[in-house]
Structures are given as C-alpha cells and as structure tokens.
Legacy VTK file of the C-alpha trace (Angstrom):
# vtk DataFile Version 3.0
C-alpha trace
ASCII
DATASET POLYDATA
POINTS 336 float
-0.292 0.175 0.111
2.720 2.674 0.453
4.282 1.364 -2.443
1.193 3.062 -4.299
0.697 5.824 -2.313
4.588 6.299 -2.915
3.628 5.648 -7.098
1.053 7.788 -6.524
2.406 11.323 -5.814
5.736 10.176 -7.810
3.344 10.286 -10.631
1.275 13.266 -9.305
4.811 15.734 -8.549
6.214 14.752 -12.103
2.583 15.931 -14.062
2.303 19.099 -12.235
6.027 19.498 -12.788
5.940 18.024 -16.667
2.615 20.047 -17.815
2.939 23.693 -17.539
6.259 23.046 -19.846
4.223 20.726 -22.562
1.323 23.762 -22.571
4.347 26.003 -23.024
5.716 24.104 -26.304
2.490 23.795 -27.240
1.667 27.308 -27.392
4.761 27.921 -29.234
4.157 25.489 -32.011
0.625 26.662 -31.820
2.369 29.636 -31.991
5.085 29.179 -35.284
0.940 29.230 -37.437
-0.313 32.874 -35.653
3.580 34.573 -35.722
5.448 33.362 -37.892
5.480 32.745 -41.623
6.329 28.832 -41.365
7.382 28.456 -45.227
9.557 31.121 -45.562
10.802 29.775 -42.155
11.709 26.262 -43.262
12.997 27.255 -46.523
15.660 28.562 -44.937
16.496 26.212 -42.912
20.109 24.640 -44.325
19.499 21.226 -45.382
22.980 20.137 -44.706
22.488 17.747 -42.292
25.967 18.796 -39.696
24.776 22.424 -40.078
20.938 21.894 -39.850
21.826 19.884 -37.076
23.595 22.307 -35.431
21.037 24.933 -36.028
18.262 22.953 -34.980
20.070 22.900 -31.634
20.747 26.396 -31.446
16.844 27.197 -31.991
17.073 26.785 -28.413
17.677 29.669 -27.360
14.668 30.941 -29.613
12.170 28.695 -28.131
13.646 28.648 -24.441
11.956 24.403 -23.431
12.244 21.780 -21.477
12.674 17.717 -22.336
8.277 18.191 -22.634
7.619 21.296 -24.545
10.444 20.476 -27.184
8.332 17.223 -28.491
5.284 19.684 -29.733
7.629 21.710 -31.504
9.626 19.768 -33.217
6.127 17.115 -34.607
5.216 21.089 -36.103
9.008 21.586 -37.987
8.834 17.752 -39.225
4.923 18.111 -40.364
5.486 21.169 -41.949
9.017 19.581 -44.455
11.298 20.743 -42.003
14.775 19.030 -42.416
15.053 15.169 -40.400
18.843 17.304 -38.967
16.883 19.853 -38.335
14.540 18.652 -35.932
16.477 15.630 -34.410
19.036 18.325 -33.800
15.755 20.311 -31.924
14.630 17.735 -30.264
17.970 16.620 -28.253
19.418 19.316 -27.715
16.707 22.407 -26.885
16.254 21.174 -23.387
19.612 21.791 -22.727
21.212 24.759 -25.165
18.784 27.226 -24.045
18.653 30.514 -21.426
16.284 28.981 -18.702
18.671 25.685 -18.254
22.586 26.848 -18.780
21.888 29.633 -16.790
20.555 27.437 -13.822
23.402 24.911 -14.037
26.189 27.902 -13.220
23.893 28.457 -10.340
24.216 25.374 -9.505
27.889 24.178 -10.754
29.000 28.525 -10.167
33.127 27.195 -8.973
33.099 24.239 -11.719
32.235 26.684 -14.344
33.435 23.950 -17.217
30.755 21.515 -16.368
28.511 24.157 -17.723
30.659 24.583 -20.840
31.340 20.498 -20.702
26.848 20.018 -20.609
27.139 22.408 -24.063
29.372 21.198 -25.784
28.668 17.278 -24.916
24.634 18.199 -26.304
25.647 19.582 -28.751
28.221 17.017 -30.343
25.536 14.189 -29.236
22.569 16.314 -31.077
24.395 16.799 -34.534
25.713 13.807 -35.162
22.706 11.681 -33.856
20.596 14.403 -36.416
23.107 13.182 -38.878
22.917 9.752 -38.600
19.184 9.898 -39.121
19.319 12.768 -41.753
20.487 9.502 -44.906
16.811 9.288 -43.866
15.882 11.377 -46.941
12.285 10.811 -46.819
11.184 10.679 -42.560
7.601 9.094 -43.545
8.633 5.838 -42.272
10.259 6.553 -39.318
6.857 8.619 -38.171
3.634 7.231 -36.670
0.719 6.084 -39.492
-1.107 9.477 -38.832
1.660 11.532 -38.553
3.275 10.618 -41.459
-0.173 11.441 -43.430
0.085 14.616 -42.130
2.994 14.922 -43.878
1.967 13.579 -47.085
-1.061 15.225 -47.469
0.573 18.524 -47.493
3.411 17.698 -49.257
0.796 16.517 -52.024
-0.876 19.362 -52.108
2.360 21.285 -52.592
3.302 19.346 -56.021
-0.206 18.473 -57.420
0.349 20.050 -60.781
-2.490 22.124 -62.401
-3.846 21.872 -65.896
-2.153 24.747 -68.222
-4.847 27.578 -69.510
-4.282 27.410 -72.425
-4.670 23.561 -72.246
-8.372 24.528 -70.967
-11.745 25.628 -72.834
-13.514 29.192 -72.533
-12.202 32.931 -72.463
-9.833 34.175 -70.838
-7.929 37.441 -69.338
-5.411 38.890 -67.477
-5.991 39.227 -63.944
-4.338 41.944 -61.458
-1.549 38.934 -60.269
-1.039 38.369 -63.938
-2.857 35.108 -64.085
-5.029 34.098 -66.738
-8.871 34.409 -65.503
-11.971 32.780 -66.762
-13.660 35.209 -68.029
-17.344 33.034 -67.548
-16.525 32.668 -63.347
-14.343 36.013 -63.371
-15.389 38.678 -60.881
-14.960 41.645 -60.537
-12.718 41.177 -57.287
-10.925 39.251 -59.335
-9.704 42.681 -61.376
-8.822 44.314 -57.838
-5.587 45.004 -55.844
-5.663 42.068 -53.524
-5.342 43.364 -49.991
-2.506 42.643 -47.483
-2.970 39.204 -45.648
-2.960 40.165 -42.386
-0.619 37.862 -39.899
-2.967 38.501 -37.045
-6.746 38.204 -38.608
-9.893 36.336 -36.572
-8.809 33.321 -38.823
-5.950 32.535 -37.658
-6.276 33.095 -33.777
-9.198 30.447 -34.729
-6.378 28.028 -36.113
-4.234 29.169 -33.457
-6.465 27.518 -31.184
-7.331 24.603 -33.145
-4.562 24.128 -33.776
-3.905 24.407 -29.873
-6.839 22.313 -28.209
-5.949 19.254 -30.963
-1.829 19.201 -29.286
-3.451 19.009 -25.739
-5.492 16.431 -26.742
-3.401 13.981 -28.424
-0.676 14.956 -26.260
-1.694 15.169 -22.942
-2.845 11.661 -22.700
0.085 10.913 -23.614
1.881 13.124 -20.975
0.094 10.282 -18.369
1.036 6.985 -19.616
4.450 8.807 -19.548
4.379 9.760 -15.585
2.821 7.145 -15.192
6.390 5.080 -16.083
8.845 6.908 -15.121
6.446 6.737 -11.069
6.263 3.186 -11.241
10.142 2.225 -12.600
10.906 4.583 -9.584
9.522 2.686 -7.191
10.760 -0.408 -8.452
14.506 0.773 -8.529
15.061 2.550 -5.050
17.676 5.352 -5.587
19.906 3.938 -2.947
20.311 0.821 -5.241
21.516 3.198 -7.574
24.109 5.003 -5.838
25.875 1.283 -4.574
26.620 0.915 -8.109
28.190 4.286 -8.089
32.028 3.213 -6.758
34.034 3.011 -10.084
34.375 4.985 -13.208
32.959 3.030 -16.000
29.624 1.998 -13.292
29.065 5.538 -11.951
28.042 6.849 -14.853
25.815 3.856 -15.932
24.238 4.599 -12.462
23.958 8.504 -12.966
22.950 7.015 -16.094
19.891 4.857 -15.434
18.979 7.701 -12.730
18.726 10.659 -14.684
15.702 8.399 -16.945
14.493 7.213 -13.644
13.692 9.658 -12.386
12.737 12.213 -15.939
13.325 15.246 -13.863
13.201 18.242 -15.741
15.964 20.140 -16.909
15.359 23.114 -15.825
16.312 22.083 -12.019
18.259 18.604 -13.025
21.439 20.616 -12.084
20.082 21.106 -8.621
19.028 17.864 -8.888
22.673 16.033 -8.819
24.365 18.378 -6.971
23.211 15.895 -3.988
25.728 13.258 -5.704
28.732 15.184 -6.000
30.110 14.059 -3.036
29.631 10.844 -3.515
30.048 10.620 -7.822
32.377 11.536 -10.240
32.501 15.277 -11.698
31.969 13.183 -14.963
28.726 10.484 -14.308
27.268 13.845 -12.753
27.993 15.237 -16.608
25.823 12.150 -18.003
22.994 12.994 -15.655
22.646 16.416 -17.220
23.407 15.239 -20.594
21.536 11.972 -20.906
18.153 12.983 -19.128
17.375 15.434 -20.603
17.660 13.412 -24.132
16.332 10.015 -22.258
13.614 11.150 -20.120
11.235 7.787 -19.327
8.067 10.464 -18.848
8.366 11.846 -22.249
8.653 7.893 -24.141
4.546 8.710 -24.309
5.524 12.654 -26.805
7.260 10.892 -28.755
5.356 7.840 -29.781
3.196 10.769 -30.686
5.980 11.459 -33.304
8.184 8.609 -34.061
7.612 4.604 -33.896
8.692 2.800 -30.897
11.851 0.809 -33.481
13.093 4.546 -34.060
12.683 5.782 -30.513
14.868 2.897 -29.612
17.437 4.155 -31.868
17.643 7.423 -30.752
17.829 6.192 -27.400
20.025 3.921 -28.302
22.880 5.851 -30.003
22.737 9.112 -27.355
23.031 7.121 -24.392
26.825 5.212 -26.368
27.418 8.332 -27.124
26.926 9.549 -23.663
28.882 7.589 -21.977
32.124 7.828 -24.603
32.065 10.904 -24.209
31.604 10.998 -20.540
34.262 9.082 -20.266
36.759 10.122 -22.363
36.737 13.103 -19.670
36.723 10.748 -16.481
40.329 9.374 -17.194
42.170 11.761 -19.929
41.170 15.380 -18.285
LINES 1 337
336 0 1 2 3 4 5 6 7 8 9 10 11 12 13 14 15 16 17 18 19 20 21 22 23 24 25 26 27 28 29 30 31 32 33 34 35 36 37 38 39 40 41 42 43 44 45 46 47 48 49 50 51 52 53 54 55 56 57 58 59 60 61 62 63 64 65 66 67 68 69 70 71 72 73 74 75 76 77 78 79 80 81 82 83 84 85 86 87 88 89 90 91 92 93 94 95 96 97 98 99 100 101 102 103 104 105 106 107 108 109 110 111 112 113 114 115 116 117 118 119 120 121 122 123 124 125 126 127 128 129 130 131 132 133 134 135 136 137 138 139 140 141 142 143 144 145 146 147 148 149 150 151 152 153 154 155 156 157 158 159 160 161 162 163 164 165 166 167 168 169 170 171 172 173 174 175 176 177 178 179 180 181 182 183 184 185 186 187 188 189 190 191 192 193 194 195 196 197 198 199 200 201 202 203 204 205 206 207 208 209 210 211 212 213 214 215 216 217 218 219 220 221 222 223 224 225 226 227 228 229 230 231 232 233 234 235 236 237 238 239 240 241 242 243 244 245 246 247 248 249 250 251 252 253 254 255 256 257 258 259 260 261 262 263 264 265 266 267 268 269 270 271 272 273 274 275 276 277 278 279 280 281 282 283 284 285 286 287 288 289 290 291 292 293 294 295 296 297 298 299 300 301 302 303 304 305 306 307 308 309 310 311 312 313 314 315 316 317 318 319 320 321 322 323 324 325 326 327 328 329 330 331 332 333 334 335
C-alpha cells in the first residue's frame, strides 16, 4: 500500500512539473502558425545534415523549452517539411541549450564552470551526430507514426499537385491582377482589384491557433500521463539506494547516473540542483552524464515521442544518444 501511495505521489509530481512546460511547447508550436511564416522559415533552414543539426540545436535559444515542451515544436517542424536533421537536433539539444537551463546550471555549479561548458559541448556533439545519422533517411515518413505520416503526405501532395495549363482548358480568358489568366465566365470584379495585404493577426488565424492548441493538448496530454505513470512506477521498483550502490567506479558511476537520469525524469531546468546532491559521492563525469543524458532520454516523455516516431526509431534514438554520452563522459573522466 505504501508503494502504491509513493508511486501515485511521484506520478502526480512528475505530471505537475511537466504539464506547464508541455503547454509552453504547445503554445510555441501553435505560435508558429500565428506569428511566423512557416514556409519561409523552413525554406531558409540548411539542408546540409551537419549545419541542419547545428541550426536545430541553436533554435533552443529562440524556443527555451524543456524535454516536455520540445516535442510539440519538433513535431510541428517535421509535419511542415523541416529537414530531419533540424528536427532531431532541436529535439535532443533544445532542453539543454537554452538560456534558462544554462543559467540554472551556472548557478548550481558556479565553482565548476567547466561543467557548464562541457554540458553544452557534449549536448551539441550528440545532437549533431544523431541528427546526421537520421538525416540519411531522406523521407521521414517511414520513421513516423502512420497518422502523422499521413499529414506530411497530404501536405506534400498539396504542394506538388500539378495544375492543368490554361491553354489546354476551354473558354475565354483575361489577364487578372496577379498576372495569371482568369476564366471570363467565372471572373468577378474582385479578381480585377488589387489584393489587400494579408493580415497576420486576423480572426481566422487566431481560430487556427486555438484549434491547433486544442488538438495538440488532446493528443499529447494523454501521452504525457502514460509516460509519467511509467516513470513513477520504475522509480518505486528501482529505489535510488540501489543505483547509488553501483556508483563506485568510473564506468559504473556513469552508467548508474545515466540510469538514474532516465528513471527520475526530472525537468532539465532543475536537474542541475538535483544532481548537485551527488557531487560528493560521484565523479564529475557521472554528473555530466546525468545532465546530458537525462534531458535526451526522459521516460516520462516516451509517450510524447510515441506521438511522433515508431517505437523502433525511439529505441535507436535512445541507444545512440546513450552510447555517445557514455563515450564522451568516460573520456572526460579518464583524460581530464
């Protein structure tokens, strides 16, 4: 009974902690509809895998969200046709490489400024490498959930649908205000008047903004509840004392902190203060592993990631990120 009570308490705390950031991410992803010309933004994104991953990583400065709020934004980028490397780079790096988390890490480790720098560098390296690897899949639809892949397909078909040339159509045509031919039988006076400038702040855009927010909350909210329940259950089944007992050597301490980061699923904005409690018993490399791996592999965010990718893709994502985190932090432990 006590374990059930503890699991429910952890579940509630995870949900309460993550929900505001999820809503922030949904708000930012919906704001792309309202304030940003998405097609112009995506057209300017670098197509080169390395540059695309770096670009996606630095977008975190513009969208300072944690590992719960970055999923809606990354999903929005993918459905609008952004390069896979940009979306993956943002997905992995944005929870860490943003001004809020950098400031929080500096406050927690002000006596060890190298920790702040290395956290940024390691996250950037991992996000870039993983983004480049996933960019080999030119068409992201096979990696995505079927429902989301359909949205991408419909959008691509709408962009690429060929139009029948006017010369092949019957009827009488005049040259309209836009320079394109107009069918005389169906033309109206409005077709020959100068078009009014498009208003970004219109009632139609605001309605689209609200509809997108409601849809995102409905789809991602349930996934967040499922992920939080999984994380809470694992925290009860795997007590922290067991993880701490494994952190005796350089390798085992890193693996233990990576496991703890995944199980605890604490928000990246406060994880530096959480891991600071282990500074006296764990190596600096293992503390870095916690702060680098945790925001990328968050068990409570698995449900959110399942709203974008298939389970096999998420497994590959976690496995590659984990191997790179282990390699980088172990190298730091042995050589510095």
